[in-house]
C-alpha angles and dihedrals in degrees: 000000000000092000091050090050092050092048091050090049093048093049092048091046089055093047094045094048092043096240096119130089088203110105118236097253094191093055092045091051091048096051104041128097090252094048093116088063100031097056098054092042093049092047093047091049092049092048092048092051092048092046090052091051092047090047088052090052089052092048090050090055095250092117132042116269091243094055109122108224094192093051093044091048090052091052092048092048090050091050091048095047096041094045090046092052092049091047091051096047094046095035086228124117094207096089090055092047090050094048094049092045090053091049091049089050090054091048091049089053085068094054116138116251 
């Protein structure tokens, strides 16, 4: 989870500071003609991928059996999207770091054992 968080932060830092050739997919999806379809599909896909990863963590014994992968994935997606929006509007990566750290803390609170 820490490696994923660091990769997300690094990618956003490059996009926010304008040093990346990678297009800002969220902004593209929000501004295009098909944005009403693209945003929900992208969010649902992200949540499904995160839920699958969280479920795998639960199956591997890293998370408690009663951890709810879908709910945790929704929280993580909200932290990612909200933190990303704040980082973009302020041109400061700190809000994204704080949001992802809070989401990771929540996920750790469901650790097994």
